[in-house]
N, C-alpha and C positions, 0 to 999 in steps of 0.2 A: 504493500500500500504506500502510495506517495501522495503528499499534500503540500501545498504552498501556504505558508503562514506569514503575515506581515511581521509579527514580533513573537519570538519564542523565548520564554523565560525558563531556565532550568533550575528547579528547586522551589518548593512551596513553603519556604521558611519566612522569616520576618521580612527580609529584603525583597524576596521574590513576590510575595503577596502585596506588600506595600507598593512596589513598582506597578504591579498589575492594576491595583485599585486606583493609583494615581493616574495611570493611562486611561482607565475606564471613566474617571471623572472628567477627563479631557475629551471623551468621545472616541478613544482609540482602543481597538480590540487587541488582546494578546492571548496567547496560549501558554499556560504554565504546566510544565512537565514535572511530576513528582515521582521519584523512584519507589517510595513506600506505598503501602496499601491505603494509607490515610494520612492525615496531618501529623507531622512530627512534633510532639509536645514534650519531649525530654527536656530536662532543665527546670521544670516546674514553674519558676518565676524569675523575674529580674527587676532591678531597681530602674524605674523610668524617671529620669531627671527632667528638668524644665525643657531642655532642647528636644527630648522625645515627645513631650506633650504638644509642643509646637508642630512637630511633624504629624502627630496623630490628628491634630485639629486641621492641618492642611489637607489631609485625605478624608476628613469628615467623620472620624469615628471617636474623637476625644470625648464627646459628651456622653455617649452610651457607656463608655468604659469607666468614667470617673466615679459614678455612684457605687460601683462594684469593688472599689479599692480605696482603702483609707489613705488620706493625705498624711504625710510624715512632716513633723514640725521641728525636728532637730536631729542631730547626730551626737552620739556619745562614744568616746573611745576610752578603753580601760586596759590597764596592764594586767596580764594573767600571772605575772610574777609577784607583784605587790597586791593585786586586787583593787588598786586605787584608780580612780578616774584620771586620765591624762589630758583630756580635752573634751569640751562640750560646745557645740555650736548650734544656735537657733537658726533655722533657715531664713527667718525674716528679721534677724537681729540688727542689721544695719540698713541704712537707706539704699546703698548700692545693691543689696541683695534682696530687697523686697520684690515680690512678684514671683519668687521661685515656687515651683510645684514639683514635689517628689512623692511618688507612690511606688509600691511594690506590685508590679503587674503580673498576673498569672498568665503564663505563656499560652496555655490552651485557650483561655478566654480571648486573648488577643488574636490568635490565629483563626479561631472560629468566627470572630467578629469580622476580620478582614475577608475571609472566605465567603461569608454570608452576604457581603456587599457586592460580590462579583457576579456577573451573569452566569447562569447555568451553563456548564460545559467548559468554563474557563480553565479549570484544573483537570488535568488528565493524570490519574494515579497509575501506579505500577508501570511507569515509563522511565526506564533507566537509559541514559545516554551512554553509548559504548564507543562512538567515534564521531569526529567532525571533519568534514572535507569542504573544500572550496569549489564552487561551480559558477564562474562569472561573478555576478553581483549577489549571488545567493550563497548561503552556507547549508551544506547537506548534513543533517543531524540523524545519525543512525541509532535506532533504539534496540534494546535487547530482545524485543519480540519480533525483530526482523523488519519493522516498518521504517519508513524514511520520511523525514520532514524537510522541506525546503524553506529556509527562513531568510527574510529580508533583513531582519535584525536578530541577533542571538545574544542573550543576556545570561551570564552565569551567576546564579545565586545558590549554587550547589555546595556550599560549605567548605570546610578546610581541605577536603579531598577533591576539590573541584576539577571536573574534566575540562571545563571551559578555561579556567586559570592555567591549566597545564598546556592547553592549545595556545594560549597567549604567551607562553614561555616562562611562567612563574614556576619556581621550585616548590616542593612540598613545604608547608610551614615547619619551623624549627621547634623542637621540644625544649622548653626553658628549664627543665629540671624540677618543676613544681607540679603538683596535681591538686585538684579540688574535689572534695566530697560535698555533695549538696543534697538537701532534702526538704520536705515540707510536712509539717505536723498540723493536724486538724483537730479542733476543739469543738465538740458537739454543742456545748453550752457556753462557748465563748472563752477567750483568754483574758489575762489581766495586764498585758503589755501596753505601755504607753505608745502612742504613734510616733516612734523614733527609730532611727537606724542605729543599732547597737553593734559596736565593733570591739574585738578583743585581740591583743597582741602579746607575744612573748615566747621565748625559747624556740624561735624559728618557725612558729606557726601563727596563723591568723584565722579568726573565726568571726561570725556575725549572725545576728538574728534580726529579721525585718518583718513586721506585721504586714500581711497583704490586706486583710479585712478583720472583722471582729472574731472570726473563727479559724483563721489559718495563719501560720507563721512559716516563712521561708528562712532557711539557714544554710550557711556554707562554712567550710573548713578547708583551708589551704595549707599545704605542707611540702617540704622537699622530698622528692621521691627517691626510692632506692630499690634495689632488687628484692629486698625483703617485703616491699609493699605489693609486689606483683600478685601474691597469693590472695590479696583482698579483692582483686578486680572482678571476680565472678561471685563474690560473697558479700551481699549487703550486710549480713550479720557481723562479719569481720570488720567491715567498714565502720559500722556503728560502734563496736567495741573499741576500735582504734581511736575514733574521735573522742569517746568518753574518757579514754585513758590519757589523752593528750590535751584536754581542755585547759588544765591549770586552774587558777583561782577565778572562777566565774560565778555569778549568782546562781542559787539553786534553781530558780525558774528557767534559767538558760539551759542548765544541764537537763532539766526535765523536758525541754522541747525535744532534744535529741532522743532521750529515753522513750518519749511518747511516739516518735515517728515510726510508722509502719515500714517494714523492710522493702515493700514494693515502691516506696517513696524515697529511696536513697540511691544515688548514682555516684560513680567516680569518673572523672574526666582529666586526662593530662592537659596541662596548659601549653598552648602553642601560639606562636606569633609569626607573622611575616616580617623578616628583618626590615627595619625602616628604610635602608638604602635601596631595597628592592622596590619599595613604594615610589621612591624618587626616580629611579631609572627604568623601572619595568613598564610593560605595556598594559596599562589599565584598560585601554581600548585600542583596537586595531581594526581598521576598515569598519565593518558593521558588527563588531563583536566587542563586548565589554563585560566586566565583572562588578559585583556589588556584595555588600555584607561580608560574611566570613570568607567567601571565595576571594574577596579583594583584600581585606585588612584584618585577618585573624589577630587578636590581641589578648593579652592576659586580662583577667577580670578586675584588676586592682583599682581602676577608676570607675567601674560600673558602666562602661560606655559601649560594650559590644553590641547589644541589642538596640541601644539608642542610636548609635551611628548607622546601623542597618536601616532604621526608619528614616534617618536623614538621607541616606543614599537613595532610597526609593522615591522620595519627594523630588530630589534634585534630578535624578535620572528621568523621571516621568516629565518633569518640566522641560528638560533639554530635548527630549525626544518629541514632546508636544510642539515645541517651537520648530523643530526640524521638519515635522510632518504636516504642519499647518498649510492649508491651501495647496494641496498636492494634486488636485484633480487635473488631469491632462498633462501632468509632468512626465518627462521621459524617465526611463529606468536609470539612465546615467545621472541625471540631475537629482533624482530621488536618492540614489546611493550616495552621491556627494553630500547632500544635505544631512543624511543619516550619519555619515562619517564625521562631519563637522559638529553635529549635535552630541555625539558620543565623546568627541574631543573636548567639547565645552564641559561636559560632565566630569571627565577625567581631570581637567585643569582645576575645576572648582573643588573637587574632593581630595586631590593628591596631598596637599599640605595639611588638611584636617586629619586625614588618616595617619600621615607621618607623625604629627604631634600626639595623637591619641596613643598610638603604639609605643612611642618613645616614653611618654609620660607614665603610662600604665606600667611598663616594665620597671622604670626607676622607682616608682612609688611602691611596687611590690617588693623590690629588692630591699628598700629601706624598712618597710613594714614587717617583713619576715626575717629581718636580720637577727643574728644570735650572738653578735659581738658586744662587748661591754660599751665601747665607744658609741657604736650606732644605736644600741639600745637606749643609752642615755640621751643622745640627740633626738631620737624618735619620741621618747616619752616626755622629755622636758622642753624641747625646743621646737621640734618639727610637727608635733601632733596637731596643734591648732592651725599651722600653716597648711598642712596637707588637707585638713577639712575645708579650709577656704579654697584650695585649689579645685576640689570637687565642684564647688559652686561656680567657680570661674569657668571651668570647662563646660558646665551645664548652661552657661549663659548664651551659648551659640544659637543662632537662628538660621535654619536652612532655607527660610523663605516660604512663599506660597507656591501652589502648583503652577499658576500662570505668572509670567514675567510682567504682564501688563497691569 
């Protein structure tokens, strides 16, 4: 089977569905290929900072998501060595930071909301890309079921192991030597946590708990990986015991969150990033192909911007393609291809330095926060904690703009 599609998006994750919805809002149809049998909702939740809510509003789904997720009004950092608070920051504490909006967004809720706003048939599940070829102005996308799609535009939103990123010449993302265990605990009758982002640091590990709503708590635990940790990868029970044994001095209610978490709601993920210099010199776009989300800029989770930046990508990419494909009736194939290429180049130019900055900052913040040396521990707890909290808000002040440039 062969079919010609204007825009093919590989991957129905955050970046892919946001791009598809942005294009749909502009009256442009796309086809989203997803290798899984349904939406990929692993990861449970992620912190959505102000910049993410601007992107969600741009594609028109901010309002239905807000009532389902508690707004967070502060960040508190605590040493697990002393058990004492090292920094506390109110998100609206200063004039320059007023207007910030931070919530912990459940991934399943986000993806389902995005998918439900798309026309029927936009997402094609069980569609794994096995190879990509060129054919004139088109890209030939071969699928594992033997079918072939001819795409005028090919967008890779297919995660850290992206087939599209590989075609563009990117190497596999590098493992940084740290891993994350994440989970979500559910309280039938409600929990007692304040609406804050709670972080804990000490002895080479970092953890945190974040309320999503009145009945669910998202938590994470990051640590330096070793061969001894490999046996945990297939055992949520061992992951849980590992976390409980490494938490250090944290409040009893924080420890209780991990204890309460069902084993089905615990996962382990190695932290990977694309080296920043690859972002500067690599092909984010080439002719009528580009990448977005984790296929473009996988980063460590230390500034909480992985999912947020994927939302930004989707808005910017839809806007640039919308401008390129506007008033194309009667346009020659050559002119259409030229405008698509220029639109994707505009997207790459707009996103390159943002991605470079996020990857670099996240890695350095993680390095400092998970340090286990006396000097760095002292600097982190006594000097840098408040500064780092402020940096999170500074990064979140970014505005990706609206869908339309007009």
